[in-house]
Structure formats: C-alpha cells, structure tokens
N, C-alpha and C positions, 0 to 999 in steps of 0.2 A: 668163581663160586665162593671161595674162601672170603673174599672181600664182601660179598653180598651177605653172608651169614653173620660176619663180624659187625657189619653196619646195622643189620637188623637187631642184633643183641644190644648194640650200643644205643640205638634209638629207644629201645624199651627201657634200658637202664637210665638214660638221660631224662626220659619222660617221668620216670619215678622220682628222680632226684629233684627235678624242677617243681613238681607238685608238692604241696605241703603235706608231709607224711603225718599220719595219725595212727598210732598203735592202739589197737582196741582188742580187748578180750571178748569172749562171747557174752559174758555178763554185762560188760560195758555196752555192747550193741543192744542187748535186750533192754537195758535201762533207758538208753537214749530213744529207742523205738517206742517204748511205753510212754515216755514223756512227750513225744512229738506226734504220736499218731492221732489223727482227727477222730477216728471211730472210738478210740478209748476215751478221748475227751468228752465226746457226746454221751458215751455210756456213763461216765462220771457225773455229768449233768443230770442224766436220767435218775441216778441214785439220789442226788440231792432233791430233785423234784418229788420223788417217791416219799422221801422222809417228810417233806412239807405236806404232801397229801395225807400222810398218816397223822400228822399233828392237826391238820384241818378236820379230819374225821373224828379225832378224839374230842375236839372242841365242841362237837355237837352234843356231847353229854352234859356240858356245862350250861348254866342259865344264861340267857341272852338278855342284855340290858339295852334298852333303846330309849332315847329321849326325843321330845318333840316340842316345838313352840310355834304358835300360830298368832299372827297379828290380825286384828279385825278393824275395818274402817267402813262404816255405812252411814247413810243419812239418818238423821234423828228420827226415832220412832215414837209415836204417841201411845202411851200405855196408861189407861184410866185418867186421861187428861194431863198426864205428865210427859215430859220429854225424856226418852231413853237415848243417851249419847254413847256412841261406841268408838269415838275417836281416841286412838291410843290404847284401846282394849287389847289384851293379849291373853292367850291361854297357853300354859306350859304343863308338860306332863312327863312322867317317866314310867316305863313298863319293864317288868321283869318276867320272863317266860322260862319255865323249867319243864323240860319233857319228863314225864313220869313213866309212861309206857308207850312204846311205838310199835309194838308187835314184833320186835326183833330187827327193825330196819336199821337202827343205829348200831346194834351189835354186828349186823351183816356188813354195814359200811366200813366199820373199823376193821373187821376181819379181812375184807377185800383190800383195804389200804395196807394192811400188814403183808398180805400176799404180794401186793404190787411192789412193796419194798424188797421182798425176797427175790422176786422176778428180776427187778432192775439190778440187784447185786449179782445174780447169776449171769445175767447178760453182760455185765461188766467183766466178770471172770472169764466168760466165753470169748469176749473180744480180746482180752489180754492174752489168753492162751493162743488164739489165732495169730496175733502179732508176734508172739514168741516163736511159734512154729515157722512163720515167714522169715524171721531173722535167722533161725537156725539153718533153714534151707539155703538161703543166700550166703550165709557165712561159710558153711561147709562147702558149698559149690565153689566159692571163690578160692578157698584153700585147695580144693581139688584141681581147679584149672591152673592155678599158679604152680602146683606141684608138677603138673604135666608140662608146663612151660620149662621148668627147671630140668625135668627129665629129658625133654627134647633138646635143650641146650647142651646137656651132657652127651646126648647121642650125637649131636652135630659135632662136638669136639672129638668124639671117638672117630667119627668118619673123616674128619679133617686130619687127624693123626694118621689114620690108615692111608688116606690119600697121599700124604707127604712121604710115607714109607714106601708105598708102591711106586711113586714117582721116582724115587731114588733107585728102586729095583729096575725100573724101566730103563734108566740110564745105563745100568751095568748089564742090561739084557737078561735080568733074572725074572722079569715080568713083562707082560705085553701091554700094548696100548689099549687093548680091549678091556683088561682088568681096570685100568685107570678110568676108562669111559663108563664102566659099570658103577664104579664108586661115585663118579660125578653125577650119574643119574640118580643114585640113591641120595646124594646130597640135595639135589633138586627136590626130591620127594620130602625130605626132612624139613627143608626151608619152607615148603608149602604148608606142612603140618604145623610148623612153629608159628607161621604168620596167622593161621586160623586160630591157634591156641591163644596168641596174643590178643587177637580181636575178641575172642571169647572172654579173656581176662578183663578187658575194658568194660564189656557189657555186664559182667558179674560185679565189677567194681561200682558201676552206676546203679545196679539193682540194690546192692547193699546200702549205698549212700541214700537211695530213695526210701528204703525201709526204715533206716534209723534217723532220717531227717537231717542229714548233714549236707554240706556243699558238695555238688557233683565234681568239682575240680580238686577236691581234697583226696589225696592218695591214702587209702586205708591199708594198714598192715595188720592182719590178724596175728594175735600172739598165741592163741590156743591151736597150734598147728599139729599137735599130737592126736591123731585120729584113732584113739583106742576106745573099745567098747566100755560103756559105763554100766551096763546091765549084764552081769555075768550069769545069774541064775535067779530062780524064784519069780518067774513071769506070771503074775496074777492076772486073771481075766475079770476081776471085779471092777465094775464101772459105775458103782453106786454114787460116786461123787462127781460124775460127769455133768457139766452144766446143762447140756441138752436134755438129759434124763430128768434132772431136778426141775427144769422149766416145764416139762410136760406134767410132772407130778403136781407142781403148783397150779397148773392149768386145771387139773382135775379138782383140786381143793377149791379153786375159785368157782368152778361150775357147781360144786356142792353148796357153796355159800349162796350162789345166785338162786338155787332152788328155795332155800330158806327165805331169801329176800323177796322172792315172788309170793311165797305164802304169806309174808307179813303184810302184803298189800290189802288182804281182805280180813285183817284183824283190827280190832279197835285201837285207837290211839288216845292217850290221856295226857293233858298238859295242865300245869298250874300257872296261873297268870296273876301277878300282883301289879297294881297300878296306883299312881297318885297324880291327880290333876289339880292345877292351881290357876285361878283367873284373877284379873286385877284391872283397875281403871275403867270399870263399867259404871257410868254416872247416870243418876236419876235426878231430874230437876223438874220442878213444877209446884202446883199448889192443889191441895185437896180440902174439902170442907169438913169441918168438925160436926158433931151431932147438933150443936147449937147453931150451925150455919156460919161460924167464923172460919176464915181460911187458915190453913196450915201450910206454910211454905216448906218445901222439901228440896234439899240439895245434898245428896248422899252418893258416896262412891262405894260400889259393891266390890268386894274382894273376898277370897276364901279358897279353900281346897278340900278335897275329899279323897281319902285312900279307899281302895277296895281290892278284893281278891276274888278270883273265880276259878273254877275247875271246869275245863272243857273236855268233853268226850266225843270223839268222832267215830261213828260206826258205819262202815260200808254195808248197805242193805241189798241193793240189786244193781248190778252193772252188766246185765245180760251175759253173764258167764265169762267176761273178759279176763278177770283175775285168775279164774281157774284155768283158762287156756294158757295164760302166761306161765303158770306152774308146770303144766304139761310140756310146754315148749322148753322150759329150763331143764326139765328132766331129760328131754331128748338131747339137749346140748351136753348134759353130763355124760350120757351114754356115748356120744360122739368123742368126747375128750378121753374117756376110758379106752375106747377102741383105738384112738390115735396113739395113746400111750403104749398099748400092747403092740401095735404095728411097728412103731419106731424103736421100741425096746428090742424087738427081734433083730431089726437092722443093726442096732448098736452092738448087739452080741456078736453078730457076724463080723463087724468092723474090728472088734477087739480080737476075735480069734484070728482074723487075717493079719492084724498087727503083730500078734505073737508069732505066727508062722513066718512073717517077714523077718523078724529079728533072728529067729532060729536059722532060717535060710541064709540071712546075711552073715551070721557068725561062721557058718560053714563055708561061705564064699570067701571070707577073709582068710580062713585057715588054708583053703585050697590055693588061693592066690599067693599067700605067703610061701607055701611050699613051691609053687611054680616059679616065684621070683628067685628063690635060692637055687633051684635047678637051672634056671636060665643064666644066673650069674656064674655058676660052675661050668656050665656048658660053654659060655662065651670065653671063660678063662682057658679052658682046654683047647678050644678051637683056635684061639690066638697062638697058643704054643705050637699046635700042630701046623698052623699056617707058616709060622716063623721057621719051622723045621721042614717045610715043604711036604707035610704029611696029609694035607687036605687042600681042597681047591678054594678059590675065591668065593665060589657059590656057597660052599659050606660055611665060610666065615660070615658072609653077609646074611645068611639064614640065621645064624646064631645071634647076630646083632639084632635082627628083626624080632626074633623070639624074646630077646632081652627087653626090647622096647615094649612089646606087647605084654610081657609079664609085669613090668613096672606099671604100665597103664591099667592093667586089670586089678592090681593091688590097690592103686589109688582109688579107682572107681568102687571097689568093694568096700574099702574103709569108709569112704564118703557116704555111700548108700546105707551102710549100717548105722551111721550116726543119724541120718535122716529118718531111718526106720525107728530108731529109739525115740526120737522126738515125737513122731507120729503115734507111737505106742503110748507115751505119756499123755498126749493130747486126748486120744480116744478113751483113755481110762480116767481122765479128769485130774491128772496129777502132774501136769506140766510145770506149774509154778511151785 
C-alpha cells in the first residue's frame, strides 16, 4: 500500500513537471478570457455596428447630392423640314435634396440608433461579466480541488507514519495484527479519495484552460491561493447598474420612440430640392425658306442648362386607418415592455437578496469551519499523545484523524464557496468589473 500511494503521488508530480507550467493570477485569467472569448468578440463587433448605425441615422439630416448622366442615340428626326440629329447627345444633371420636415421620423430614427448603441454596450458589459464569473468559478474550484489533493496527501503521510509505528509495535507484541489491518483499510480508502481528487483536478484544469483560451496541455498554477473574503461589510442591494436592468429600461425607451415614429407616418413631410441640368451635342441640320423664298441653310448645335429649385410637400390623406392602427399597436408594445420591466425587476431584486444572504451564510460557514479545524487539530494532537501512552484505542485515533480530514475539507469548501458567492453578488448587482 505504501508503494501504491507513493507511486500515485509521484505520477501526479511528474505529470505537473512534464507539462509546461503557467503561473496565473485571477486577474491574468480574467484578462486572457476576455481577450479570447468568442461571445465577447461578437459583442464588441455589435458595438462597432451600432456606432455605424448611429452615424448612418445622423447622415439623414444632411442634404443628399446625386448626379446623373444620360447618353441619347436615336435615328434622325424631321422637325419642320430639318433633320434633328441625336448622335452623341448627352444630358447631365445634379440634384440636391434637403429634408426640411419629416414629421419627426428622422428624430425618431436617430433616437433609436442612440438607444441601439447603448443596448450593444450594455450587452457587451453583460457578456464580459458572465465571462469573468465563469473564470472566477473555475479558478477557485481548481484551487479548492488542489487544496484537497494536498490535504489528502498529508493525510496519507500521517496514515503511513502510523502504519510504520504500529508495525513496529506488532513486532514487539504491543499491538495486534488487527490494528495493522484497520490502518491498511484506511489507507485504501485514502488512496481511493486521492485518486478521485486527482481526476477532479485534471478536469478543473481543463475547464480553466477552456475558459481562458489556453492550451489544454499547459499546466496552470494559480497564484491567488489565499481564499479570504474580499467583502467584509456594507452589502448593498442596489442593482441599478446591472446590465439586464438597463437593457430592459432601454427597451422601454425604444418602445416610446416607436410610438412617436408611428405617429410621424401620418404627418406631412417637406423637402427642398435644387437641381441643375445640362444638355449638349444636339444638332439641327437642314434648310428653311426665308420670307422672300430664298433658302436658309441651318447647321446648329444645341447646348445649354437650367437650374431650378422646388419645395415638395407630401400629406397623407386617407389610408383606411392603417397609420392610426400602427400607433395603437406601438402603444401596446410600449405597455408590454413596461410590464416586462416590472416583472424582471422583481426577479432581480430577489436574486440580489439571495446573493446577500449567501455571502452572509458563507461567512458564517467559514467561521464555523475555521473553529472546527482548530478543534480537530487539537483533538488529533491529544489523541496521538494518548495512543502513544496507551490511554486510547486505535479506533479513537482513527476517528480523530477522520475528523481532522473532514474539518480540513469543510474549511476548503466553505472558503471556496464564499469566493464564488462574492463573485455572484458582484455580478447580480452589476459591479463585477
């Protein structure tokens, strides 16, 4: 059994040495995950697109300038006995259109574009917070599992030392073979637990590597191994900066703008148009008779251009009530978005309250586990002395060692869970970054 435990520990140690070690703090892991996460990259692209949409919407306020050129080629036409030639004739023009009044449609479009940018930014912040939460969970879980591996290794060494001492006692007939057998049974149990913990460590290692986007074969060594509470007091239940809440609020604002945009559909629109057209290479050939009957030969090329300006007004008169129904529909959508905000706001309030209670309970669990560990350490020390002086049985000593293992395990789990609770509290209150 001794050889089996030693070989298992050696195998784990060698695997760690062979793999390329990478020491990372929690902030390092967060940074790497944010740089490599696909959802964060997509959210960044959405922000860029929303900024472009806002620029496009603003451009609708500005005058539009369009140019055109038309070439004309037709058979010669007879006009008053003369030939009108259009070979090589062209028409060129430029138009400038300036919207003067659109019933609020342009204002609504720009407001929607602004809201869209805010929404994309909050979605990016939400995605970043979720990635950070995933990193914290996997990081602290890896620390927890490795701490249990070290604890079980220390437990295995204790049992091996006890086994060696009892074996000597058996030789001098101060202990029985049954005592030795009970220790060997306990060693089997410890080796089984250690193997499970080592397997769990490998899975946690893979999970963290997947989250931060590094090579699965790279051995990650967390440097922030001190699992102490970072939130001591002042647990606020304010979640006004939470992305989920802000997204719902922006949705209500967008619905309000959509009502105004629907109303703008049955308001008049006014636009100012300025244009200039130029024509050239329109030839007129032939002969006409003068008043005295003498012919006048004509060979003239027509060219010229004319500017003009006009004001266009479009007024919707009768559309069978379609535009009014669109306004009513937009108002219903606004009511739905307000109701959705109220519903989810209550749910978020419950989540925040639960997160606060979890931290409070977690802090109590850590304090209780710390006291339990100290008591288990002292109890094990006393039982060892008593066993050495033959004042207690092997059963009492093994029970004390089992209590020591459980107390250590409880403290590791309580500290890890508290750190995860703190991350979740910061996430649901919108303050994780």
